N, C-alpha and C positions, 0 to 999 in steps of 0.2 A: 754193202751188201753183206749178209753173213757167210763167211766162207766156209764151213762146216760139209767134212764127207757125209754122203749119203749116205753108208754107214752106220751113221749116229743118229739117226731121225727117227724119233718115236711118236710125237705126236698125241700123246697121252693128257687127256683132261684129267685134272685132279680135283673135285671137291673142294670147295673154302672150307667144310668141315673138320675136311683131314689136319688139317692148318690150325687152326683155331682152338679144335676141341682139344688138343694134343700140347697146346703151350701154356703159359703161363702168363695169362694176359689180364689186365684190369677187364670189365666188367665194357666200359667206355672204348678199349681197342677192341676186343671181341666185335663191339656193334661198328667199327667201322671197318671190318673185312665185308660187312653184309651192306654197307652206304658206299662203301667207295670202287669196292673190286665186282667184276662183272661174272669174270670167269678168270681159270689158272690152266696154262697147259706146259707140258713138260717137250718141250720143242725138241730137246737133242741131247744124249747122252752120252757124253765123253770116256773112255775106258780106255785103257793100255790096249785089250783085245779089239775093240772094233776102228781102233785108231793103227792098228800092227806096230806100237811101237814094241822098242826092245827094254828098253831100261827100266828098270822097278821104280816105283815111285812111294812116298808117306801116303800121295793121295789118292784114292780109288778110283773116285767117280767126280768130274764136273757136270752139273745140268744148266743147260739154259732152258730158264722158266718165261714163257711170256707173259704178262699179266692186262687183262685189259680192264680198263677205270668205266668206272658210270660218269666220273669228273674227272677234272686235269689237277684239281687242288687237293691230289689224295693227302691220306697223312702217311707220311715217310716211316714213321716207325713201324708199318705194316711189313715194308722189305726188311728191316731188321731184325725185326720179333721173327720172320721165318728161316733169313739167315743165321740167325744164333741159334736158332731152335732143330736146325735140319745137320746130319753129318756129314753130309754131301758138302762139295763146294759148288755154290751157286752162283751163275749172273742171269740178270734181268732185263728183262727187252719189254717195259713198260708203254701201252698202245691207251689213247685219249682221241678215237676221232683218226686224222690223219697224221696224227705227231706221235713221234717217238722219243724215247728216252733209254738210254743205258745204267744200269745199277749193279753196283758191287759192293760186299761189304768184305772191309779185312782192315781188323781193329777199328775202324770207323766206315761210314756209309760215305761212300763216291757215287754221286750221280752226273751225266752229262747233261748238258742245256737239250731243252727240248729242239727236234731236229725233222723234216719231212721223213718218209719212209724210205723214199730212196738214197737219204744221207747215210743211211744207217752205215757204221761198217764194224766187223768183228774178224780177225785174222786168227789161224792156227799157227804159233811160234815154237820154235823146241822140238827136244827129241825124249821127252819125259812129261807126265802129267803135270808133274811138279813147275817144269819149266811152261808148261802149258799155260797154267792158272798164274803164274806170274807175267806172264805176257798179255791176259786177259786184263789184268788188274790196272794194267800199266794203262793199257789201251783206253779203258773205261776211266780211269782216276788221273792222266794226264796228256793221253792222246797218243794218235797211232804214228806220229813221226818223231815224239819222243820215245817211243818203244821200239824204234827201228834204227835210232841212232845213238839212243846214249850208251854209257860202258859202266854207270852208275849199278848198284845194287838197286832194289824194287823198296827197300826199305831205305835207303839214303836217298831217292828219288821224290819217295812220299815226303819224307821231313824237307828237302827242299822245298816242295810243292807247299809245303803247310809254311814253310819261313816266307815265299812267296806274298802267297795271302794276307801272312801279317804287314808285312811292309807293303802292302798295299793298302790296308787300311788303315794303319798309321800316316801315309802320306796324304789319305782324303781328309783325315781330320785334321793335319796338319796344313793342307790348304784352306782349309775351311775357317781355321783359326787365322792364318795370315790374313787373308780375304777380308775378314770380320774384325780386325784388330788396328788399331787408329794410332798407338801411339808409335813414332818412328823406331824407337830403340826396341821396340818388341816385335815389331815388323820382321826387324832386319833378322834377329836372333831368330824368328818362327822361318824365315825363308834361308836361311843357313842352315838351320838342320831340316828343312824339306830336302836341300840340293844332296847334304846327306845320305838322307832315305833311298832317295833318286838314283845315286850312286850305286849304295848297297843292293838295290835290287837291279838296278844291269849288270852288276856283278853275278850276281844267284841265277839271271835269266840265261846269260852266257855258258855259266855250268863254269 
């Protein structure tokens, strides 16, 4: 469930041309707007006024954009381009048939896995738009459980996430190398290295 107040609903359809005609895009990427996207709707607009917030923020508006796709294997650069070319903070609800995906751009693009419509969750946390934005980024990039339990800053959490992903990739490579190694000494060394990487991963996951 996307838990946004009724006062924030806009349900305003935005022509695709409003985006790609005003963005610096290659001809190929412009064509992706046509081939990959069916329609774009501004579902919600979050502001200090319609959320009855007291604290001021650098952020003035957060938009929830729903993007209906023509095909599930879409070009993710579309989302990046819309985010970079828009003055507002954007959260994306991407849909293809009965599947949904959330996306947000914060220094880079973060995407959830595809999920059924009834599994989508987004909640508002914080007493300012700045805090609400950080909470939304956390939920999309890291997950709702981490959002509500971690005391780390957003940048620290995302940095840890990057470290975890890198270690997971290194572990996969070491496992493959160890499995294919025939020389006992080299195989032993690879398993020792693998053990260290797995221990580091557990430390990072525990926080």
